[in-house]
Every structure is written in C-alpha cells, then in structure tokens.
Biopython code that builds the backbone (N, CA, C, O; Angstrom):
import numpy as np
from Bio.PDB.StructureBuilder import StructureBuilder

atoms = [
    (1, "MET", "N", (117.115, 76.439, 88.961)),
    (1, "MET", "CA", (116.792, 76.138, 89.941)),
    (1, "MET", "C", (117.151, 77.320, 91.604)),
    (1, "MET", "O", (118.344, 77.438, 91.884)),
    (2, "ILE", "N", (116.293, 77.943, 92.379)),
    (2, "ILE", "CA", (116.755, 78.569, 93.725)),
    (2, "ILE", "C", (116.492, 78.030, 94.459)),
    (2, "ILE", "O", (115.347, 77.791, 94.842)),
    (3, "GLU", "N", (117.861, 77.533, 95.045)),
    (3, "GLU", "CA", (117.496, 76.697, 96.579)),
    (3, "GLU", "C", (118.033, 77.623, 97.833)),
    (3, "GLU", "O", (118.804, 78.570, 97.674)),
    (4, "SER", "N", (117.461, 77.165, 99.209)),
    (4, "SER", "CA", (117.721, 78.721, 100.123)),
    (4, "SER", "C", (118.383, 77.370, 100.933)),
    (4, "SER", "O", (117.890, 76.242, 100.919)),
    (5, "LYS", "N", (119.658, 77.790, 101.657)),
    (5, "LYS", "CA", (120.257, 77.103, 102.237)),
    (5, "LYS", "C", (120.627, 77.378, 103.887)),
    (5, "LYS", "O", (121.247, 76.652, 104.664)),
    (6, "ASP", "N", (120.124, 78.455, 104.066)),
    (6, "ASP", "CA", (119.989, 79.125, 105.735)),
    (6, "ASP", "C", (119.356, 80.424, 105.455)),
    (6, "ASP", "O", (119.664, 81.234, 104.581)),
    (7, "THR", "N", (118.221, 80.507, 106.529)),
    (7, "THR", "CA", (117.719, 81.509, 106.447)),
    (7, "THR", "C", (117.072, 82.130, 107.610)),
    (7, "THR", "O", (116.110, 81.618, 108.181)),
    (8, "LYS", "N", (117.798, 83.613, 108.067)),
    (8, "LYS", "CA", (117.504, 83.829, 109.407)),
    (8, "LYS", "C", (116.788, 84.929, 109.137)),
    (8, "LYS", "O", (117.452, 85.961, 109.041)),
    (9, "PRO", "N", (115.150, 85.050, 108.922)),
    (9, "PRO", "CA", (114.035, 86.490, 108.807)),
    (9, "PRO", "C", (114.132, 86.873, 110.463)),
    (9, "PRO", "O", (114.216, 86.240, 111.515)),
    (10, "ALA", "N", (114.066, 88.397, 110.017)),
    (10, "ALA", "CA", (114.045, 89.624, 111.109)),
    (10, "ALA", "C", (112.393, 89.729, 111.306)),
    (10, "ALA", "O", (111.442, 89.108, 110.831)),
    (11, "ALA", "N", (112.543, 90.872, 112.285)),
    (11, "ALA", "CA", (111.234, 91.352, 112.319)),
    (11, "ALA", "C", (110.295, 91.921, 110.677)),
    (11, "ALA", "O", (110.951, 91.915, 109.635)),
    (12, "ASN", "N", (109.244, 92.234, 110.649)),
    (12, "ASN", "CA", (108.747, 92.708, 109.680)),
    (12, "ASN", "C", (109.809, 93.699, 109.437)),
    (12, "ASN", "O", (110.751, 93.202, 108.819)),
    (13, "ASP", "N", (109.912, 94.587, 109.645)),
    (13, "ASP", "CA", (111.182, 95.525, 109.279)),
    (13, "ASP", "C", (112.958, 95.161, 109.333)),
    (13, "ASP", "O", (113.596, 94.923, 110.358)),
    (14, "GLY", "N", (113.263, 95.185, 108.529)),
    (14, "GLY", "CA", (114.926, 94.016, 109.397)),
    (14, "GLY", "C", (115.283, 94.203, 108.603)),
    (14, "GLY", "O", (114.885, 95.003, 107.757)),
    (15, "LYS", "N", (116.630, 93.172, 108.585)),
    (15, "LYS", "CA", (117.579, 92.636, 107.792)),
    (15, "LYS", "C", (117.407, 91.172, 107.706)),
    (15, "LYS", "O", (117.669, 90.352, 108.587)),
    (16, "TYR", "N", (116.998, 90.985, 106.691)),
    (16, "TYR", "CA", (116.961, 89.419, 106.111)),
    (16, "TYR", "C", (118.190, 88.374, 105.623)),
    (16, "TYR", "O", (118.645, 88.748, 104.542)),
    (17, "GLN", "N", (118.599, 87.616, 105.946)),
    (17, "GLN", "CA", (120.263, 86.584, 105.415)),
    (17, "GLN", "C", (119.802, 85.299, 104.391)),
    (17, "GLN", "O", (118.873, 84.586, 104.771)),
    (18, "PHE", "N", (120.102, 85.170, 103.803)),
    (18, "PHE", "CA", (120.404, 83.644, 103.014)),
    (18, "PHE", "C", (120.455, 83.679, 101.622)),
    (18, "PHE", "O", (120.379, 84.571, 100.777)),
    (19, "GLU", "N", (120.677, 81.893, 101.603)),
    (19, "GLU", "CA", (121.440, 82.244, 99.827)),
    (19, "GLU", "C", (120.695, 82.083, 99.187)),
    (19, "GLU", "O", (119.744, 81.344, 99.442)),
    (20, "ILE", "N", (120.866, 82.786, 97.991)),
    (20, "ILE", "CA", (120.505, 82.306, 96.646)),
    (20, "ILE", "C", (121.395, 81.787, 95.511)),
    (20, "ILE", "O", (122.618, 81.893, 95.426)),
    (21, "ASN", "N", (120.564, 81.221, 94.676)),
    (21, "ASN", "CA", (121.402, 80.445, 93.301)),
    (21, "ASN", "C", (120.987, 81.932, 92.651)),
    (21, "ASN", "O", (119.944, 82.586, 92.637)),
    (22, "TYR", "N", (122.204, 82.113, 92.171)),
    (22, "TYR", "CA", (122.176, 83.500, 90.690)),
    (22, "TYR", "C", (123.033, 83.162, 90.374)),
    (22, "TYR", "O", (124.061, 83.035, 91.038)),
    (23, "SER", "N", (122.752, 82.754, 88.527)),
    (23, "SER", "CA", (124.432, 82.785, 88.045)),
    (23, "SER", "C", (124.591, 81.266, 88.202)),
    (23, "SER", "O", (125.721, 80.779, 88.169)),
    (24, "GLY", "N", (123.569, 80.545, 88.361)),
    (24, "GLY", "CA", (124.423, 79.404, 88.399)),
    (24, "GLY", "C", (125.216, 79.259, 89.423)),
    (24, "GLY", "O", (125.998, 78.341, 89.173)),
    (25, "ARG", "N", (125.411, 79.732, 90.503)),
    (25, "ARG", "CA", (126.180, 80.234, 91.833)),
    (25, "ARG", "C", (125.519, 80.568, 93.062)),
    (25, "ARG", "O", (124.767, 81.527, 93.243)),
    (26, "ASP", "N", (125.984, 79.395, 94.172)),
    (26, "ASP", "CA", (125.246, 79.919, 95.262)),
    (26, "ASP", "C", (126.003, 81.668, 96.076)),
    (26, "ASP", "O", (127.059, 81.957, 96.637)),
    (27, "LEU", "N", (125.015, 82.259, 95.782)),
    (27, "LEU", "CA", (125.698, 83.535, 96.148)),
    (27, "LEU", "C", (124.817, 84.273, 98.035)),
    (27, "LEU", "O", (123.588, 84.319, 97.982)),
    (28, "ALA", "N", (125.526, 84.797, 99.569)),
    (28, "ALA", "CA", (125.031, 85.445, 99.902)),
    (28, "ALA", "C", (123.891, 86.434, 99.518)),
    (28, "ALA", "O", (124.223, 87.278, 98.686)),
    (29, "CYS", "N", (122.790, 86.476, 99.907)),
    (29, "CYS", "CA", (122.102, 87.815, 99.745)),
    (29, "CYS", "C", (121.519, 88.183, 100.941)),
    (29, "CYS", "O", (120.976, 87.343, 101.659)),
    (30, "GLU", "N", (121.581, 89.459, 101.251)),
    (30, "GLU", "CA", (121.223, 90.486, 101.882)),
    (30, "GLU", "C", (120.021, 91.452, 101.709)),
    (30, "GLU", "O", (120.107, 92.341, 100.862)),
    (31, "VAL", "N", (118.917, 91.323, 102.460)),
    (31, "VAL", "CA", (118.188, 92.261, 102.096)),
    (31, "VAL", "C", (117.702, 93.060, 103.642)),
    (31, "VAL", "O", (117.871, 92.711, 104.811)),
    (32, "VAL", "N", (117.071, 94.202, 103.065)),
    (32, "VAL", "CA", (116.960, 94.762, 104.274)),
    (32, "VAL", "C", (116.010, 95.789, 103.903)),
    (32, "VAL", "O", (116.136, 96.678, 103.061)),
    (33, "LYS", "N", (114.814, 95.460, 104.847)),
    (33, "LYS", "CA", (113.090, 95.875, 104.123)),
    (33, "LYS", "C", (113.458, 97.330, 105.258)),
    (33, "LYS", "O", (114.259, 97.361, 106.193)),
    (34, "GLU", "N", (112.655, 98.292, 104.808)),
    (34, "GLU", "CA", (112.411, 99.476, 105.666)),
    (34, "GLU", "C", (110.853, 100.037, 104.685)),
    (34, "GLU", "O", (110.924, 100.586, 103.585)),
    (35, "GLN", "N", (109.675, 99.754, 105.348)),
    (35, "GLN", "CA", (108.430, 99.785, 105.337)),
    (35, "GLN", "C", (108.202, 99.544, 103.593)),
    (35, "GLN", "O", (108.287, 98.345, 103.328)),
    (36, "SER", "N", (108.034, 100.096, 102.819)),
    (36, "SER", "CA", (107.923, 99.488, 101.495)),
    (36, "SER", "C", (108.612, 99.154, 100.498)),
    (36, "SER", "O", (108.112, 99.028, 99.380)),
    (37, "THR", "N", (110.144, 98.915, 100.810)),
    (37, "THR", "CA", (111.368, 98.837, 99.903)),
    (37, "THR", "C", (112.272, 97.899, 100.591)),
    (37, "THR", "O", (112.461, 97.786, 101.802)),
    (38, "LEU", "N", (112.922, 97.089, 99.382)),
    (38, "LEU", "CA", (113.637, 96.043, 99.945)),
    (38, "LEU", "C", (114.769, 96.671, 98.707)),
    (38, "LEU", "O", (114.620, 96.994, 97.529)),
    (39, "HIS", "N", (115.829, 96.651, 99.553)),
    (39, "HIS", "CA", (117.434, 96.699, 99.429)),
    (39, "HIS", "C", (117.983, 95.399, 99.880)),
    (39, "HIS", "O", (118.304, 94.764, 100.885)),
    (40, "VAL", "N", (117.892, 95.335, 98.117)),
    (40, "VAL", "CA", (118.894, 93.664, 97.769)),
    (40, "VAL", "C", (120.053, 93.932, 97.840)),
    (40, "VAL", "O", (120.400, 95.006, 97.347)),
    (41, "THR", "N", (121.063, 93.073, 98.468)),
    (41, "THR", "CA", (122.546, 92.445, 97.804)),
    (41, "THR", "C", (123.157, 91.344, 97.487)),
    (41, "THR", "O", (123.763, 90.780, 98.398)),
    (42, "ILE", "N", (123.168, 90.899, 96.493)),
    (42, "ILE", "CA", (123.718, 89.765, 96.209)),
    (42, "ILE", "C", (125.590, 89.291, 96.369)),
    (42, "ILE", "O", (126.560, 90.037, 96.240)),
    (43, "GLY", "N", (125.575, 88.594, 96.518)),
    (43, "GLY", "CA", (127.214, 88.380, 96.588)),
    (43, "GLY", "C", (127.982, 89.700, 96.743)),
    (43, "GLY", "O", (127.468, 90.596, 97.413)),
    (44, "GLU", "N", (128.758, 89.816, 96.369)),
    (44, "GLU", "CA", (129.504, 91.450, 96.406)),
    (44, "GLU", "C", (129.600, 92.627, 96.223)),
    (44, "GLU", "O", (130.140, 93.586, 96.776)),
    (45, "ASN", "N", (128.991, 92.434, 95.355)),
    (45, "ASN", "CA", (128.797, 93.825, 94.142)),
    (45, "ASN", "C", (127.622, 93.595, 93.116)),
    (45, "ASN", "O", (128.025, 93.932, 92.003)),
    (46, "LEU", "N", (126.261, 93.127, 93.072)),
    (46, "LEU", "CA", (125.123, 93.218, 92.884)),
    (46, "LEU", "C", (124.444, 93.725, 94.062)),
    (46, "LEU", "O", (124.445, 93.268, 95.205)),
    (47, "SER", "N", (123.852, 94.773, 93.577)),
    (47, "SER", "CA", (122.915, 95.486, 94.601)),
    (47, "SER", "C", (120.893, 95.952, 93.360)),
    (47, "SER", "O", (120.567, 96.393, 92.257)),
    (48, "ALA", "N", (120.459, 95.593, 94.227)),
    (48, "ALA", "CA", (118.931, 96.739, 93.266)),
    (48, "ALA", "C", (117.852, 97.247, 94.668)),
    (48, "ALA", "O", (117.973, 96.833, 95.821)),
    (49, "ASP", "N", (117.321, 97.753, 94.415)),
    (49, "ASP", "CA", (116.134, 98.179, 95.233)),
    (49, "ASP", "C", (114.443, 97.558, 94.653)),
    (49, "ASP", "O", (113.894, 98.064, 93.675)),
    (50, "LEU", "N", (114.066, 96.868, 95.138)),
    (50, "LEU", "CA", (112.297, 96.959, 95.099)),
    (50, "LEU", "C", (111.722, 97.029, 95.748)),
    (50, "LEU", "O", (111.914, 96.626, 96.895)),
    (51, "LYS", "N", (110.589, 97.654, 95.280)),
    (51, "LYS", "CA", (108.908, 98.475, 95.845)),
    (51, "LYS", "C", (108.043, 96.706, 96.006)),
    (51, "LYS", "O", (107.941, 95.601, 95.472)),
    (52, "ILE", "N", (107.635, 97.484, 97.075)),
    (52, "ILE", "CA", (106.380, 96.300, 97.410)),
    (52, "ILE", "C", (105.429, 97.616, 97.006)),
    (52, "ILE", "O", (105.378, 98.834, 97.178)),
    (53, "ASN", "N", (104.681, 96.476, 96.319)),
    (53, "ASN", "CA", (103.464, 97.278, 95.596)),
    (53, "ASN", "C", (102.063, 97.141, 96.688)),
    (53, "ASN", "O", (102.412, 96.275, 97.489)),
    (54, "SER", "N", (100.988, 97.498, 96.975)),
    (54, "SER", "CA", (99.630, 97.670, 97.137)),
    (54, "SER", "C", (99.213, 96.171, 97.152)),
    (54, "SER", "O", (98.856, 95.525, 98.138)),
    (55, "ASP", "N", (99.358, 95.631, 95.516)),
    (55, "ASP", "CA", (98.878, 94.277, 95.858)),
    (55, "ASP", "C", (99.562, 93.308, 96.196)),
    (55, "ASP", "O", (99.159, 92.150, 96.087)),
    (56, "ASN", "N", (101.163, 93.762, 96.844)),
    (56, "ASN", "CA", (102.382, 92.365, 97.576)),
    (56, "ASN", "C", (103.089, 92.065, 96.259)),
    (56, "ASN", "O", (103.991, 91.227, 96.243)),
    (57, "THR", "N", (102.703, 92.742, 95.103)),
    (57, "THR", "CA", (103.957, 92.327, 93.999)),
    (57, "THR", "C", (104.992, 92.910, 94.389)),
    (57, "THR", "O", (104.868, 93.549, 95.434)),
    (58, "LEU", "N", (106.194, 92.905, 93.790)),
    (58, "LEU", "CA", (107.400, 93.372, 94.205)),
    (58, "LEU", "C", (107.448, 94.378, 91.767)),
    (58, "LEU", "O", (107.017, 94.136, 90.640)),
    (59, "THR", "N", (108.610, 95.793, 92.808)),
    (59, "THR", "CA", (108.970, 96.511, 91.219)),
    (59, "THR", "C", (109.894, 96.602, 91.539)),
    (59, "THR", "O", (110.083, 96.819, 92.736)),
    (60, "GLN", "N", (111.387, 96.443, 90.301)),
    (60, "GLN", "CA", (112.418, 96.994, 90.333)),
    (60, "GLN", "C", (112.308, 98.407, 90.566)),
    (60, "GLN", "O", (111.347, 99.017, 90.098)),
    (61, "THR", "N", (113.240, 99.022, 91.280)),
    (61, "THR", "CA", (113.085, 100.663, 90.819)),
    (61, "THR", "C", (114.647, 100.782, 91.452)),
    (61, "THR", "O", (114.918, 101.467, 92.438)),
    (62, "SER", "N", (115.345, 100.203, 90.903)),
    (62, "SER", "CA", (116.920, 100.514, 90.538)),
    (62, "SER", "C", (117.777, 99.555, 90.416)),
    (62, "SER", "O", (117.474, 98.365, 90.328)),
    (63, "GLY", "N", (119.001, 100.049, 90.403)),
    (63, "GLY", "CA", (120.111, 98.610, 90.311)),
    (63, "GLY", "C", (120.355, 97.635, 89.350)),
    (63, "GLY", "O", (120.387, 98.044, 88.189)),
    (64, "ALA", "N", (120.539, 96.425, 89.545)),
    (64, "ALA", "CA", (121.378, 95.523, 88.581)),
    (64, "ALA", "C", (119.959, 94.784, 88.293)),
    (64, "ALA", "O", (119.116, 94.397, 89.103)),
    (65, "GLN", "N", (119.968, 94.725, 87.089)),
    (65, "GLN", "CA", (118.097, 93.879, 86.721)),
    (65, "GLN", "C", (118.827, 92.536, 86.822)),
    (65, "GLN", "O", (119.777, 92.038, 86.217)),
    (66, "LEU", "N", (117.680, 91.968, 88.240)),
    (66, "LEU", "CA", (117.600, 90.928, 88.719)),
    (66, "LEU", "C", (116.087, 89.700, 87.800)),
    (66, "LEU", "O", (115.059, 90.086, 87.244)),
    (67, "PRO", "N", (116.458, 88.637, 87.948)),
    (67, "PRO", "CA", (115.581, 88.007, 86.568)),
    (67, "PRO", "C", (114.994, 87.758, 87.969)),
    (67, "PRO", "O", (115.369, 87.670, 89.138)),
    (68, "ASP", "N", (113.087, 87.647, 86.707)),
    (68, "ASP", "CA", (112.006, 87.248, 88.090)),
    (68, "ASP", "C", (111.837, 86.581, 89.197)),
    (68, "ASP", "O", (111.279, 86.729, 90.285)),
    (69, "SER", "N", (112.829, 85.355, 88.316)),
    (69, "SER", "CA", (112.986, 84.177, 89.832)),
    (69, "SER", "C", (113.352, 84.233, 90.522)),
    (69, "SER", "O", (113.163, 83.396, 91.405)),
    (70, "SER", "N", (114.416, 85.573, 90.711)),
    (70, "SER", "CA", (115.609, 85.635, 92.477)),
    (70, "SER", "C", (114.479, 86.746, 92.913)),
    (70, "SER", "O", (114.587, 87.098, 94.087)),
    (71, "ILE", "N", (113.265, 87.445, 92.065)),
    (71, "ILE", "CA", (112.408, 88.018, 92.818)),
    (71, "ILE", "C", (111.410, 87.340, 93.336)),
    (71, "ILE", "O", (111.008, 87.379, 94.499)),
    (72, "ASP", "N", (110.920, 86.566, 92.239)),
    (72, "ASP", "CA", (109.900, 85.721, 93.505)),
    (72, "ASP", "C", (110.580, 85.035, 94.734)),
    (72, "ASP", "O", (110.064, 85.010, 95.851)),
    (73, "PHE", "N", (112.057, 84.360, 94.351)),
    (73, "PHE", "CA", (112.357, 83.690, 96.191)),
    (73, "PHE", "C", (112.938, 84.549, 96.989)),
    (73, "PHE", "O", (113.392, 84.110, 98.046)),
    (74, "ILE", "N", (113.071, 86.007, 96.676)),
    (74, "ILE", "CA", (113.561, 86.965, 97.720)),
    (74, "ILE", "C", (112.017, 87.775, 97.994)),
    (74, "ILE", "O", (112.023, 88.591, 98.916)),
    (75, "LYS", "N", (110.518, 87.553, 97.121)),
    (75, "LYS", "CA", (109.662, 87.489, 97.939)),
    (75, "LYS", "C", (109.105, 86.636, 98.864)),
    (75, "LYS", "O", (108.653, 87.137, 99.894)),
    (76, "LYS", "N", (109.047, 85.432, 98.698)),
    (76, "LYS", "CA", (108.965, 84.615, 98.828)),
    (76, "LYS", "C", (109.525, 84.312, 100.447)),
    (76, "LYS", "O", (108.785, 83.736, 101.244)),
    (77, "LYS", "N", (111.507, 84.958, 101.001)),
    (77, "LYS", "CA", (111.564, 84.394, 101.698)),
    (77, "LYS", "C", (111.759, 85.707, 102.791)),
    (77, "LYS", "O", (111.945, 85.534, 103.995)),
    (78, "VAL", "N", (111.675, 87.145, 102.086)),
    (78, "VAL", "CA", (110.969, 88.688, 102.698)),
    (78, "VAL", "C", (109.290, 87.876, 102.934)),
    (78, "VAL", "O", (108.973, 86.792, 103.422)),
    (79, "LEU", "N", (109.078, 88.177, 102.772)),
    (79, "LEU", "CA", (107.314, 88.806, 103.103)),
    (79, "LEU", "C", (106.190, 87.108, 103.101)),
    (79, "LEU", "O", (104.982, 86.872, 103.102)),
    (80, "GLY", "N", (107.296, 86.392, 103.098)),
    (80, "GLY", "CA", (106.860, 85.041, 102.971)),
    (80, "GLY", "C", (105.160, 84.537, 102.244)),
    (80, "GLY", "O", (104.281, 83.893, 102.816)),
    (81, "LEU", "N", (105.149, 85.043, 100.980)),
    (81, "LEU", "CA", (104.219, 84.749, 99.579)),
    (81, "LEU", "C", (104.876, 84.336, 99.000)),
    (81, "LEU", "O", (106.053, 84.648, 98.817)),
    (82, "GLU", "N", (104.025, 83.190, 98.388)),
    (82, "GLU", "CA", (104.480, 82.843, 97.174)),
    (82, "GLU", "C", (103.897, 83.550, 95.884)),
    (82, "GLU", "O", (102.819, 84.128, 96.028)),
    (83, "ALA", "N", (104.587, 83.567, 94.454)),
    (83, "ALA", "CA", (104.959, 84.745, 93.037)),
    (83, "ALA", "C", (103.345, 84.055, 92.750)),
    (83, "ALA", "O", (102.701, 84.385, 91.754)),
]
sb = StructureBuilder()
sb.init_structure("model")
sb.init_model(0)
sb.init_chain("A")
sb.init_seg("    ")
for serial, (resi, resn, name, xyz) in enumerate(atoms, 1):
    if name == "N":
        sb.init_residue(resn, " ", resi, " ")
    sb.init_atom(name, np.array(xyz, "f"), 0.0, 1.0, " ", f" {name:<3s}", serial, name[0])
structure = sb.get_structure()
C-alpha cells in the first residue's frame, strides 16, 4: 500500500515532493518534470528516469527498477492521472 503524507505540486514542469511507501518504509520522493521526462529520486540513493508516452503511460528508461505500484503512484501525484 502506498500512501501520501505531504504533496507540494509545482506547475507543469518543475519539482514535486511527497512521501512514498517503498519497500515498507516511508521515504521522501522528489520528481523533477522536464517536458516528457520525469527524473525520480526516492530516499537518498534510488534514482530513475521515466518517460511520459503520448498515451500518458510511463515507461522507465533508466535507473533502479521501480515497482509498477510506485510508478502508478508517481503518475497520479505528478500528472494527476489514475493508473
């Protein structure tokens, strides 16, 4: 189960900060959105890049392999879209 405690959304492109439950721990998650790319940092040592596809799905392009549930949660928080 992934829960959010604090969300500070920015404008379209920009920085988003919230908490994400990852591997049973609540960790800080920072997402920097630059056009069609999301640069994700979870905690102090996990990072990944996600590409926003034309159909609003996300595809991981690099970094630590994120579970689908985390990608769906990030999509909802940053893009405001349900998985």
